[in-house]
LUMLOMAR-256383 format. One line per 4 residues: number of its first residue (from 1); their letters; for each residue x, y, z of C-alpha. Coordinates in nm, 3 decimals. Each point is the difference from the previous one (the first is absolute). Layout:
<rs>
NUM> A> X:Y:Z; ... $
</rs>
This chain:
<rs>
1> MSTQ> 7.573:2.872:-8.850; -0.108:-0.321:-0.128; -0.217:-0.253:0.169; 0.296:-0.216:0.049 $
5> NTTH> 0.222:0.250:0.137; -0.277:0.098:0.259; -0.029:-0.345:0.112; 0.321:-0.045:0.058 $
9> LLTD> 0.065:0.303:0.199; -0.322:-0.108:0.200; 0.156:-0.344:0.052; 0.345:0.156:0.109 $
13> TVDQ> -0.141:0.205:0.255; -0.246:-0.212:0.160; 0.328:-0.267:0.004; 0.203:0.282:0.173 $
17> LSDP> -0.281:0.115:0.249; -0.072:-0.377:0.095; 0.357:-0.099:0.034; 0.031:-0.118:0.362 $
21> KTLK> 0.325:0.182:0.063; -0.155:0.316:-0.060; -0.281:-0.057:0.252; 0.167:-0.025:0.327 $
25> GLFH> -0.170:0.183:0.251; -0.266:0.127:-0.263; -0.195:-0.322:-0.020; -0.263:-0.148:0.247 $
29> QHRE> -0.098:-0.325:-0.065; -0.370:-0.024:0.038; -0.126:-0.319:0.183; -0.320:-0.119:-0.148 $
33> GYPL> -0.277:0.086:0.258; 0.165:0.224:0.191; -0.081:0.374:-0.049; 0.191:0.292:-0.035 $
37> PSST> -0.055:0.319:0.194; -0.218:0.269:-0.232; 0.058:0.337:0.009; -0.313:0.068:-0.119 $
41> VLEE> -0.157:-0.197:0.245; 0.214:0.168:0.280; -0.139:0.329:-0.134; -0.352:-0.113:0.017 $
45> IVQL> 0.024:-0.117:0.354; 0.150:0.376:0.120; -0.292:0.171:-0.217; -0.260:-0.261:0.197 $
49> ARSI> 0.187:0.084:0.347; -0.014:0.381:-0.073; -0.349:-0.040:-0.067; -0.079:-0.189:0.316 $
53> LFPG> 0.207:0.237:0.201; -0.109:0.309:-0.125; -0.344:-0.054:-0.124; -0.144:0.246:-0.276 $
57> FFGK> 0.342:0.136:-0.035; 0.129:-0.289:-0.228; -0.149:-0.282:-0.202; -0.417:0.076:-0.007 $
61> SQVN> -0.064:0.333:0.057; -0.376:-0.035:0.069; 0.025:-0.162:0.368; -0.245:0.073:0.228 $
65> IQTI> -0.053:-0.094:0.369; -0.280:-0.236:-0.056; 0.197:-0.187:-0.250; 0.357:0.022:0.117 $
69> KYQI> 0.002:-0.294:0.231; -0.112:-0.212:-0.306; 0.264:0.172:-0.242; 0.270:-0.048:0.251 $
73> GVEV> -0.093:-0.375:0.045; -0.010:-0.081:-0.354; 0.358:0.210:-0.049; 0.165:-0.192:0.316 $
77> EKLC> -0.090:-0.346:-0.126; 0.121:0.065:-0.340; 0.333:0.175:0.160; 0.073:-0.303:0.231 $
81> HLLA> -0.061:-0.223:-0.306; 0.241:0.194:-0.196; 0.250:0.017:0.279; 0.005:-0.364:0.011 $
85> EQIL> 0.071:-0.041:-0.337; 0.297:0.239:-0.026; 0.140:-0.114:0.334; -0.020:-0.361:-0.134 $
89> AGLC> 0.222:0.108:-0.314; 0.215:0.165:0.222; 0.069:-0.291:0.191; 0.014:-0.223:-0.290 $
93> FTEE> 0.280:0.223:-0.164; 0.202:-0.006:0.330; -0.082:-0.353:0.085; 0.134:-0.316:-0.161 $
97> CEPQ> -0.297:-0.190:0.009; -0.042:-0.287:-0.230; -0.251:-0.265:0.131; -0.368:0.087:0.022 $
101> ADRD> 0.005:-0.054:0.362; 0.264:0.335:0.014; -0.254:0.169:-0.218; -0.280:-0.070:0.224 $
105> KLKR> 0.180:0.090:0.289; 0.104:0.354:-0.159; -0.373:0.071:-0.112; -0.138:-0.078:0.375 $
109> QARQ> 0.311:0.266:0.102; -0.102:0.251:-0.248; -0.376:-0.003:0.119; 0.126:0.016:0.364 $
113> LANE> 0.227:0.297:-0.096; -0.279:0.167:-0.186; -0.251:-0.028:0.263; 0.229:0.114:0.250 $
117> MTAR> 0.093:0.325:-0.211; -0.363:0.042:-0.042; -0.052:0.015:0.344; 0.245:0.281:0.036 $
121> LPKI> -0.191:0.233:-0.217; -0.168:0.190:0.269; 0.320:0.066:0.174; 0.164:0.115:-0.338 $
125> RKVL> -0.309:0.269:-0.060; 0.067:0.109:0.368; 0.349:0.074:-0.100; -0.097:0.133:-0.331 $
129> ATDV> -0.218:0.259:0.171; 0.268:0.155:0.181; 0.209:0.001:-0.298; -0.275:0.215:-0.180 $
133> EAAY> -0.048:0.221:0.320; 0.386:0.082:0.000; -0.036:0.056:-0.376; -0.231:0.237:0.067 $
137> NGDP> 0.127:0.172:0.307; 0.333:0.021:-0.160; -0.130:0.201:-0.338; -0.138:0.320:0.057 $
141> AAKS> -0.126:-0.004:-0.365; -0.214:-0.286:0.063; -0.370:0.099:0.045; -0.126:-0.373:0.149 $
145> SAEI> 0.091:-0.344:0.066; -0.205:-0.077:-0.296; 0.217:0.188:-0.224; 0.302:-0.174:0.160 $
149> LLCY> -0.160:-0.337:-0.089; -0.080:0.096:-0.351; 0.289:0.197:-0.119; 0.312:-0.080:0.196 $
153> PVIK> 0.201:-0.305:-0.143; 0.169:-0.060:0.344; -0.305:-0.173:0.159; -0.036:-0.238:-0.324 $
157> ALTS> 0.392:-0.058:0.087; -0.071:-0.055:0.358; -0.294:-0.207:-0.055; 0.241:-0.234:-0.216 $
161> YRLA> 0.290:0.018:0.231; -0.201:-0.057:0.307; -0.175:-0.327:-0.168; 0.350:-0.139:-0.112 $
165> HELS> 0.133:0.071:0.321; -0.251:-0.217:0.168; 0.020:-0.292:-0.215; 0.382:0.014:0.026 $
169> LLGV> -0.062:-0.024:0.391; -0.213:-0.301:-0.083; 0.314:-0.169:-0.192; -0.172:0.036:-0.340 $
173> PLIP> 0.304:-0.005:-0.250; 0.043:0.208:-0.339; -0.357:0.149:0.020; 0.098:0.314:0.238 $
177> RMMT> 0.280:0.068:-0.224; -0.190:0.000:-0.320; -0.286:0.240:0.183; 0.257:0.249:0.117 $
181> ELAH> 0.157:-0.004:-0.347; -0.354:0.031:-0.162; -0.075:0.313:0.266; 0.326:0.140:-0.092 $
185> SETG> -0.072:-0.019:-0.381; -0.372:0.142:0.038; 0.098:0.308:0.251; 0.351:0.058:-0.043 $
189> IDI> 0.023:-0.037:0.377; 0.280:-0.250:0.102; 0.008:-0.059:0.386 $
</rs>
């Protein structure tokens, strides 16, 4: 194929792919300064949450009782910051916010929701502890709760789903759905 033919082929392809008639429902007009939610960052949030909720089993494995408070402190601060960013992205995606005042209001709302979610982590850990216990008691082949945490995808899935559920209860748009779909993709478990 000649260079001229290749150029024509590429131009024709680009014209077809960018035709507004073919984009209905498949195009999101990104507004400058308004972030989109990120699957990559949401995966990082879930990994951080797992590390916080189950120290030593996820994240840095070289945790000890003398440094755990500091490590969890750093991770909780990072988690809260990333959550606020992603919650803002979810709010911006679902809201029609044009003026800067709207964006500032959404930033404050996102920070507040991230703070509320972070405050729920101890409660989530208590519930997940019962999930680990139930998985251990329900599987005669399991040797320990540690084995459940390290080997069973259900705990990874339940962690994501419990986080998403709390975000949903707080009224956070889009982010809970993305988290549950990421968990489904990672573990094959769809709750």
